[in-house]
Each structure stands twice: as C-alpha cells, then as structure tokens.
N, C-alpha and C positions, 0 to 999 in steps of 0.2 A: 115702342119698338116691338115687333112681333116676336113671340117666344117660340123658337123652333122646336123645343122639347114638347111643348103643348101641342103643336101642330103634328108632330110625329106620332103622338098618341091617338090622333084622330085621322085615320087614313081617308075617311070620307071627305075631309076638308079639301083635299086636292081635286077630287072629282067635281066638287061643287064650285071650285074656283079655277076652272080650266083657263079662262082668259088670263089670269095672273100667272099661271104656269107658262103659257105660251109667250106672254110678254117677257117674263124672265129669260126664257129660252132665246127669244129673238134678240133681246138686248145683249145677252151674253155673246151670241153669235156675232153681232155687229161690233162689239167692243173687243172680242177675243179674250174676255176676262169676266169671270163670275162676280168678282168684287166690284168691278166698275158697273156692271149691270145692277148690283145691289145698291150702289150709291145713287144711281139714276132713279131707282124705284123707292128710295128712302127705306130700305129694308136691310137687315143684317145679311152678311154673306152666307151664313149657314141656312137661312130661310130660303134664299134663292137656290142654293145647292139642293135642298130637299125638294123644291118644286120641280127642278130638272130631273132629279132622280125618280120622282113619282111618274113623270112623263115616260122615262126610259122603262120603268117597270110595266107601265100600262101598255106601251107600244112594243115591249119585248125587243128592245134594240138599244144600242149605244149611240148617243147623239153627238158626243164630243170625244175627240182624242186629246188627252191631257199630256202636255209636255212642260213640266215645271209650272210656272205661273201662267203660261199661255195655253189657250185651248183653241182647237180648230175643229170644224165640222167634219164628221164622218160622212160617207155617202148617204146613209140614212138621215143624218142630220141635215144635209143639204136638201134632201127631198122634203123633209118636214118644214124647213125654213121657207122654201118656195111656196108652200101651201099656207103657212101661218103668218108670214110677214105682211101680206096684204090685209089680212083680217085684223091684225094688231094695229096696223097703220090706220085703217079705216075707223076703228074704235077710238084711237088716240086723237084723231082729227074730227070726231063726230060733231063736236060743238061748233067748229068753224064751218063744216059742211052744212049743218042744219041752219046756221045763221045765214049762210050764202043762199040757200034755197028759199028761205023765208023772205028775203028782200034784198039780196045783194051783199057784197062784202063791204062793211063799213068800218069795222074795228079789227083788232088782232095785231099780230106782229109778223114781220118778215125779216129773216136773217140771210144775208148774201155774203159769200166769201169771194174775194177777188184780189188779184195782185195789183201792184202800183200802177202799171201801165193801163190795165183795164179800168181801174177806179178813176184815173185821171182823164183818159181819152175816149173810152167807149161808153161807160155807164152814165155820165152826166145827163145826157138828153133823155135817156129812158127813166132815170130817177126823177128828173124834173116833171116829166109827164105823169108818172105814177103818183107822185105826191100831190099833184094838182087834182087828179081824178079821185084819189082815195086819201084825203087828208087825215082820216081817223085811224089809219093803219100805221103803227110804229115800224119804221124801217131802220135797220141797222146794217151798215156795211162793215165787214171785217177785212181790213187791209192786211193780207197775210201772204206768205210765200206759197208756192205751189204745193210743197210738201205739207205745210201746216194746213192748207186748205183741204187737202185730201183727208187728213186726220180728222178735221172738223166734220167733213161729209160722212166719214165712216162712223163717227160718234153721234151723228144726227144733231150736232150743235148748230148747224145751219140748214136752211131749206135746200139750197143748191149753191153752186159756184158758177162764176162766169170767168172764162179765161181761155188760154190756148194749151192744147195738149198734143204732144208728139208721140209719146210712148203710151201704149194701151195698158189698161189695168183690168184684171179679170172681174173685179167687183164694181167698176166704175163705168158709167155710160157717158160718152162724150158726143154731143150733137153739134157739129160745126154750123155756124150761122153766118159769119162774116169772114171775108178773105182780104188780106192785105199784102201789098207788094214789098219785097226787100228793096231798100234804097241805099245807095252810096251817098253820104253827106260829106261835104268838104267846105272849107272856108272860101269866100268869094275870090280870093287871090291865089288859091292853091293851083299848082300846075295841072292837076286833073280837071279843073274847072274849064280849061280852055280846049280840052280834047273833045272831038265830035263823037268818038267811040271809045269807051273805057272797057278794057278786058280785065279778067281776074289777075292776069300777070301784071298789069299796070297797078292794080290795087296792092298786090303783094310787095311792090317796091317802095311803098310808103308806110310810115308809122301809123299804127292803128290804135284807136281808143275803143275798148270793148267792155261789156259788163263783166262782173266777177267771174272767175274761171269755173266756179261750181254751178253756174246757171246754164240752162239749156242753150241759150244763144251762143255761148262759147263753143259748145260741142258742135252745133250746126256749122259755125264758121270754120272750125278746125276740119270737119269732114269735107267741106267744099274745097279747101285748099289742098288737102291730101288727095282728093280725086284728080287734081291737076298737077300733082307732084310738085307743089310749090311750098317754099318756106315763107313765113310771114313774121312780122315784127310788131309785137304789142308794146306800144310806148307806155300805155296807162290803162289800169283797170278802174272803172268808175261805176258806182251804183246809181241806176235811174237814168232814163232817157234824157230828162231835162239837164242833168249834170253833163252827160256826154255831149249833148248839142252845144252847151255853153263852151266847153273846152275845144270842140271842133271849130266853133266860131272864132276862137282866139288863135287858131292856126296851129294848135299843138298836135294835130293828127287828123286822120280821117276815120270814119266809122261806117259800119253797115247796120242800118236800123230798119225796123218795120214801119211802114207808112202810117200805121195807127198813131204814131207820136208826132207826125208832122202837121202843123196847123196852117202853114203858109206864111206865118209871120216871122219865121226864122231868117237870119242873115246868113244863108247857106246856099250852096249849090246842091241840088238833089238830082241824082241820076238813077233810073231804074236798073237793077242788076238781077232780074229774075232769071236771066239766062244761066247764072252761076249759083244762085242761092234760092232756096225754096220759099214759096209763099207761106205765110202764117195764117192759120185760121183761128178764130175766136168763137166761142159758143157756150152752150149750156153744159155744165158738168154736174152729174148726179150720181148718187149711190144707186146701183142696180136694185130694182125692187122698191125703190122709194116712191111713195105717192105724194105728189105736190099738194100742199094746202091750197084752199081757194085763193088766199092772198098771193101765194107763189105763182099760181096759174095765171092770175091777172098780170103780174109783172112779165112773165114769159110770153104772154099773148102780145104785150106791147112790143117786145123784141121781135117776135115773129112777124108782126104787122109791118115792121120796118123792112124786113127782108122781102115781103110780098110786094110792097110798094116801091122797093128799090130806093128808099130814101137814103141820101148820102149823108154821111157824118161830116162834121165840120173839118175833119182832117183834109189836108191839101189833096192827097191822093184818093180820098173818099173810101167808102166801103162798098162791097158788092156781095150779093148772096153767094154762099159757098156753092161751088160748081161740082164738087165731087159727089 
C-alpha cells in the first residue's frame, strides 16, 4: 500500500505521476466518491485525496464540491474532466487497442448490462453472431434492472448497456436502434378478440395484467389512460413478459406489451394499439465520455449492421430501425 505521508514529503512525485493524478480524479468524478476511486485503484483513500489536492494546487482551482461523503464536480472540475477522461480512457484500454491494431481482436473481455426482456428477446441473435466470430473474447451478460444498469455504467463495471430509455440522464448517452409496437394481448376466446376495432375505452373495461408498479411500463400505461380520462382495473401485477403472457393465455386478464416479447408461438390474440400507447425503442446506453473498447466496438458494429440491413428479429412483429 502506498504511504501517503512519504508522498506528501516529496511534492515532485505528483508532477512526475500526472497520469495517476488524473486517473484518481476521473475515477472519483465517475463514482462520486474518493474512497470508491481508491478501491478501484488499489490505493488508500488518503493517497487519492492527496493526488487530487495536488492537481487543485497546481491548477489553482477547486475540482470538487464536497457534501458529506458525496462529491460533485465544480464548473472547473467539469472542464478538467472533459479534457482528462478521454486521455485516461485511452491509456486504460491501450493494451486492447494495441492488440486490435496488430491483428484484430481475438482475446479480452466484454461486459454488457441488460434487462430481462432485452436479454431474452433482443440480444440472443447478436450474442450468437459475436461468439461465433470472436470465440476468444469472454462475454458476460449482466441481467439487471434499469437502475442497477445505470449504476454499473457510471462505475465503469460494464462496457455499455442495451435497453430502452424514456427519461434522459445528463451523464448518460442513449442511442436508439430498434423500434417496437405496443400490442394488446388477449386470450383466444376473450371478448376483445372478436372486435374488428379496439379502442382504449374498450381496454379500460377489462381487467389488466401489468408489470410491477415501480417499473416504467406502468407509468406509461397510467399516463395513456389519464390522457383519455379513463379509470382502469389492474387484476394482477406480474414480473416478466413470459409470466404475463402465460396468465393472459389462461384468460385471467389482458395486457399491453411491447412487440419485442412476441415470438408468434403464443396462443394469444395480438392487436396493435400504437394509436393510444407509445412505441418503445431499444438501443445502446453508455456513460457520456466513455470510449468503447475494441471488443465493445465489434459487438456494437454487429447491432448497427442489423439496422442497416433492416434484418428482422424473430419476434412476430419484428424490429425496424429507429425512425426518430
């Protein structure tokens, strides 16, 4: 472990180790914590604090605003981060970049965060293609909630995430790639299955099966019904589209799902309802300022290639390149 007292007695150490200073600064900015930055660097917390203080003395500015255990960047800190983060990122990925330029990406690791629906319905064909082309790269899929996925992005625990975002984040870049239709699903013998035209008023008159209330889907549904001044009845909350589809098949209620989860093998009636509910996009989610590793770039290229060729997913309603 580095001795901070010894370092403090040698001020020239900091000027000679500028990269370590900037790395500590950038890691602290990303984590919002000096102690977490120290853990990532395998140093003591005082050592990283001294590195940041040395930067502040040399640049004659304050880089962080400290509020208890949390720290946030000052305007000067944001300026330095914009300049330093790409440099630190390039140094940290130098080995992978060098290997890629020497003869292609053959080894390494790729970490992707994704929710359950993305992992089940969107990613499989891309994962299969990637593994076939790059068998030497270790691929790890992290099946996490949207909130946990964002935390992993901010901590640089994953290269990127794939999923759907409705709300924007200041520090997160979302690049929509695929667009899916909202679909009403009902049992084959359900009264709505016989109607030629289904309105949102018709939907509100029947019992609904929806994902848990804290998820984005519920808020989207609630907003749509409120826009039409309609009350609605949720019969059941169920986690996961496969569970919802099963109970709808059993006739326990109807649901509004995104066509990403429809394979065409379900014993269900499916009715497009984009007139009342918004389309959902799925795509690449990254921390702003993040440089993709060569391994990550190869995976993203496979996804982008699918949008260019307009290759349809195995889902019944298919996928299409995002139109926005």
